[in-house]
C-alpha positions in Angstrom: 0.0 0.0 0.0 1.2 3.5 -0.8 1.5 6.2 1.8 -1.3 8.2 0.2 -3.7 5.2 0.3 -2.9 4.5 3.9 -3.3 8.1 4.9 -6.7 8.3 3.1 -7.9 5.1 4.8 -6.8 6.4 8.2 -8.5 9.8 7.7 -11.6 8.0 6.6 -11.6 5.7 9.6 -11.0 8.6 12.0 -13.8 10.7 10.5 -16.1 7.6 10.7 -15.4 7.2 14.4 -16.0 10.8 15.1 -19.2 10.8 13.1 -20.5 7.6 14.8 -19.7 8.9 18.3 -21.5 12.2 17.6 -24.6 10.4 16.3 -24.4 8.0 19.3 -24.2 11.0 21.7 -27.2 12.6 20.0 -29.3 9.4 20.3 -28.4 9.0 23.9 -29.1 12.7 24.8 -32.4 12.8 22.9 -33.7 9.7 24.5 -33.2 11.3 27.9 -33.6 8.1 30.0 -31.1 9.1 32.7 -30.7 12.3 34.6 -27.3 12.8 33.0 -28.8 12.4 29.5 -31.3 15.2 30.3 -28.7 17.6 31.8 -28.3 19.4 28.5 -31.8 21.0 28.9 -30.7 23.0 32.0 -32.0 23.0 35.5 -33.9 25.4 37.8 -31.2 28.0 37.3 -31.9 28.3 33.7 -31.1 26.8 30.3 -27.8 25.7 28.9 -28.2 27.2 25.5 -24.9 25.9 23.9 -25.4 22.4 25.2 -29.0 22.4 24.2 -28.4 23.4 20.7 -25.5 21.0 20.3 -27.6 18.1 21.6 -30.7 19.0 19.5 -29.2 19.6 16.1 -25.4 20.4 16.2 -23.9 17.1 17.1 -26.0 15.1 14.7 -25.3 17.4 11.8 -21.6 17.4 12.7 -21.7 13.6 12.7 -23.4 13.4 9.3 -20.8 15.8 7.9 -18.0 13.6 9.3 -19.5 10.5 7.7 -20.0 12.2 4.4 -16.4 13.4 4.3 -15.2 10.0 5.4 -17.0 8.4 2.4 -15.6 11.1 0.1 -12.0 10.5 1.3 -12.1 6.8 0.6 -9.7 5.7 -2.1 -11.1 4.6 -5.5 -14.9 4.9 -4.7 -14.7 8.2 -2.8 -15.2 10.3 -6.0 -18.4 8.4 -6.8 -19.7 8.5 -3.3 -19.0 12.3 -3.3 -21.8 12.8 -5.8 -24.3 11.7 -3.1 -22.4 12.7 0.1 -21.3 16.3 -0.8 -24.8 17.7 -1.3 -25.8 15.9 1.9 -22.8 17.4 3.7 -23.7 20.9 2.4 -27.2 20.6 3.8 -25.9 19.3 7.1 -23.5 22.3 7.2 -26.3 24.7 6.7 -28.3 23.1 9.5 -25.2 23.0 11.7 -24.7 26.7 11.2 -28.3 27.3 12.1 -27.8 25.3 15.3 -24.7 27.3 16.3 -26.3 30.8 15.7 -27.8 31.4 19.1 -29.8 34.4 18.1 -31.9 32.3 15.7 -34.5 30.3 17.7 -34.9 26.6 17.0 -38.6 25.4 16.6 -40.0 23.0 19.1 -40.2 20.4 16.3 -36.4 19.7 16.7 -36.8 19.0 20.5 -37.8 15.6 21.9 -41.2 15.4 23.5 -39.9 15.2 27.0 -37.8 18.4 26.5 -40.6 20.7 25.3 -42.1 21.3 28.8 -38.6 22.0 30.2 -38.0 24.4 27.4 -41.2 26.3 28.2 -40.2 26.3 31.9 -36.8 27.8 31.0 -38.5 30.5 28.9 -40.8 31.4 31.8 -37.9 31.5 34.3 -35.9 33.7 32.0 -38.8 36.1 31.4 -39.4 36.4 35.1 -35.8 37.1 35.7 -35.8 39.8 33.0 -39.0 41.4 34.5 -37.4 41.5 37.9 -34.2 43.0 36.6 -36.1 45.7 34.6 -38.3 46.5 37.7 -35.2 46.9 39.9 -33.6 49.1 37.2 -36.6 51.4 37.1 -36.6 51.7 40.9 -33.2 53.2 40.9 
């Protein structure tokens, strides 16, 4: 085997592992069967926005992008797989960017059923905190 072939196979294997681990984390976090698996939704002190968006959409899209690029890097067949995987990777990249832009809200459709009431609770807590802050600011 040539050095270039070995390098491409190793890069493809590494990207595949990263992609599979990201997708496994997303499946574990979205199921939310344990307290630790539900921790990304926040607690009574408020939401964990970065963790929330990563678990809902970011990690899965990053995993799909890694798997697409792993297929594209494969020697011999990678070029042909690229016809399918590169458009899928581009779509995943757009969704990944959407997940990482915190100022754009994600619809409830992306959240698992068990997380929707927690999300509403986090919104109410944040709104109450902001009302209290504004009230104290006006009193000064």
